[in-house]
N, C-alpha and C positions, 0 to 999 in steps of 0.2 A: 479658372477665368469666369468672370460673372458675365452671364449672358444679359444681354440688354436689346430689346427689339424697338427700332424707330419708325414711325410711318410718317413719311413727309406729306405736305398739304397738295403736292402735284408731282408729276415726274422732276426728276433732279434738274436743277437749274441754278443759275448764280445766287439765288437767296440762300443755296445750300452748299455754296463751295466750302465753307468750313469744315462741315461733316464729312465731305467726302476727302478733304485734304487729310483731315485727322485718319479716316480709315485707309486712305492710299499709303501715308508716311509710317503706318503703325502707331500711332500716337495713342489710340485707345488700347491697343495690346500691351503696350509700355505700361498702362496703368492697371492692366488686369482685367480689362474689359473685353469681351467679345460681342462687338455690336453688329447687328443687321439692320441695314438700311433699305426701306422700300418706298416706293413713291407711286401715287396714283391720283388721279383727279377725285376728289370728292366734296361736292357741294355741300353736302350734309356730314359733317363730322361725326365719327364714331370709334372710339379708343378700342374696343375690342380685347384682344390680349395681348397688346402693344404695350410697352413701358412708357413710350413718349410719343406725342403726335403733335405734328405741326399745324398750325391754322391760324386763323384771325381770332382776336379776343371775344368778337360777337359769336361765333360759333362754339366757343369754350364756354361762354355764359348760357347758350342754348342747351349744351349737353349737359351742365350741371343742374340747369331747371329739369331736364327729364331723368335726373337720379344718375347719370354718370359721374363716376367719383374720378374727379383729376382736378388739380391746380395748376395755374400755368408758373413756370418755373424760369422762363426766359424768353426775351423779345429780342427778334433777330436784326431789327434795325432800329436806329433811335429816332426816326422820323417814319410814319405810315407812307409807304411809297404806292400807294394805291389811288385809283380815279376810274375816269370813263375815258374810253379811246373811241374814237370813229375814224372812218375815212374822212379827208379833207371834203370831198364832194357833198358828204350828208349835210354839211353846214351845222355841225353841233359845236358850238365854242364854249357853252356855258351850261348848267343845269336845266334851266328853263327852257332849252332849245330842243331839249328829249321829246317834248310834246308833240304827237303825231309821228314819231320815231319809233322803230322796233330795238328795244333793249332786252338782250339775255338777262334771265335772272335765276336764281338757285330757289329751291323749295321751301327753305324756312322762312316764317314770317318776319324774322328781324330784317330779312333784304329789303322788303318794301317798307318797314318803317325807317330804315337807315336812308336809301336812295330818295324814299319819298319826301323826307325831312330836307334834303339838299335842293330837291326840285323846288319845294314850297318855299324855302329861304330865299331862293333867286327869284321869287316871283310866279313860278309856274304852277301848273295843275297836273299832278302825278297820275291821276284819272285819264288822263288824255295820252298817257305814254302806252304805246302798244308793246305788251310783254310776252317775251317768247322763253318757256321754260326748258334750258337745258345748260348741261356744263360744256364749256368750249373747251376742247382740246386743240383745235387747230383754228388759230384765230385768222388767218389769212383767208382760208376758204369761208370763214363764217361772216366777216364783214363786207356788206355789200350784196351778199347772197341771200344768207339767211335772217341776218339781223344788221341793223346800223351802228349799234353801239353795245359795248361791254365793259364791265368792271374788271379791271385787270390790276397788274403789278406793273409799274412802269418800267421796271428793270428788264423784264422778260417780254410780255406780248408786244409793247412797242417796239423794242429793238428787233423782232421776229419782223415786224410789219415793214420797218425800216430798210431791213435787210432784203426785203420782198419787193424793194423798189415802191412802196406804198407811200403816199403822202396823207398825214394823219392830224388829225385835233386831238387833244387830252387836257383834261383838266384833273388835278390833284383835288380830292375831296376835302382833304383837310385845310385847304386853301380857300375854301368856300366857308366852312364851318370848323373851328377849332375842335369841335368833338369828334371830327373824322380824322384827327391826328391820334389813333388810338392804337392799341398795341397789335400790330399786323404787319409781317407774320410773325407769329410767336410759338411757343412750344411749352405743351402741358404735360406733366408726369400723371400717371395713374395713383390714385391713393394708395393703393397696395404696394406699388413700388416704392413710393415714399416711406411707408411703414416698415417695409421690409427689407430694404435695399438703399438706405440713406446715405451710405458711405460710395456706394456706386454711382448714385446721383451726384454727390459732390465731385466724385473723380470725372464723371462725363463733363460735366458743366466746368470743370477744369481746363479740360481737353479743348473743348470748343473755344472758350476763352482764349486760350493760346492760338489755336487755328485761326481765329477770325482776327486776331492782332496780326497774323501773317498775312491773311487775306488783304486787310487794309493797308498794310504797308508795301505790298507788292501785289496789286490785282491782276496785272498783266501775266506774271509769272506763274501765280497760283492757280490761276484758271484754267492755262493751258496746260499745267501739270496734270488736272483732274479731267480733262476734254474727253478721254475715253468714258468717262462715267456720266457725262452729260447726254441731251438727246441726239441720237442718231444724225449726221448732217449739219451741226451746228458748227458754222465757219469760225475761225480764229477772230475775224473782225467783229462778229457778233458777241462772241464771249467776251472780249476785252473791252468793247464799248459798254457792254452790260455791268461788267465788275467794276469798271472804272466809274460808273454811275452809281454803283452801290458803296464804294470805297468810303466816301466822306461821311456816311450816316451809318456805318456798322458799330462805331465805338462812342462810348459817350465822352463828356469833356475830359475826366480822369484816364481817357484811353482804355477803357474796359469793355467788353461785349457783355450782351444779356440783360444788363441790370433793368428794372421795370420801375419807370418814374410812376409814382402814384397818381399825380395826375392825369396823366395820359390813360390810365386803366379806368379811375373812377369817373371821368366825365361820360365815357361811353356807357359804362355799367350803370351809372345812374339815369341815363337817359333812357336805356332799354328797361329799366325798372319803371319810369315815369310813363312809357307807352305801353306797358303791359305784356312785353316780351318775356320778362321774367318776372316772378312773382314777389321775389324778395334778394337781397344781396346775401352772400356767404362770406364768414370771417375768414375762410381760406381761399377766396378764388385766385391769388397770386401770392408768391414770396419771392424774395431775394435770398432767403435764410440758406439756401444750398450753395452759395458761391462763397469763395476762400474769404 
């Protein structure tokens, strides 16, 4: 069995149902793969000894800039499902209304270049946003207490807030500026893994492609099948609502999972270059070459 280590971008949630389904059904093992999946909150990405790591394109570009050898090999949704969420009482319905409000942020410089652009495109002044540096693990206890707004994935944090009876406002960043329909969440492989285990990478992606097609076709059944691998206390209604939200954006027009559209990647990468977050583009930032 070929051993592979996967680090998720957060604790396991409905973005990762395909991974969990493949693990539970023995789909990896059927291809001769022994896959270890772990998840943790990481605002700053670091691949370490993992073969694969999940996260947003921007974090991957930041890693490459720091000299970490990785290449993006799959995107998990065909639309970037991320944006800014807040409680309705905060009155934040668009980016410029973040002025004077408390916004959580991660340490990397790209965060401010990204959100700052969205605020300014909307006619706001990013310098007037009150920034709070933290990784948000519990969105319910954060909003209204520690902060007013947080950058989230709509499929999970929004659904957790709704499940908790909260009224929320949310705007998708890609709806404000097409640059923000970038590759997130996505998955990168280490350069060492690509060089030493290319066939294992192909088999791994083949299994995920099959698993996510199952998830897209049967969101209710598949997510409940892996409920025991999701965060403790996740209700059936939360999981089903979340997976139904994701189902339409998991596959491309040809019904395939994971393929990276160059325009999605290049828009954000070129922007990160233009604002100095990265010093140059790499020829192997991403590839679709390990799919069948």
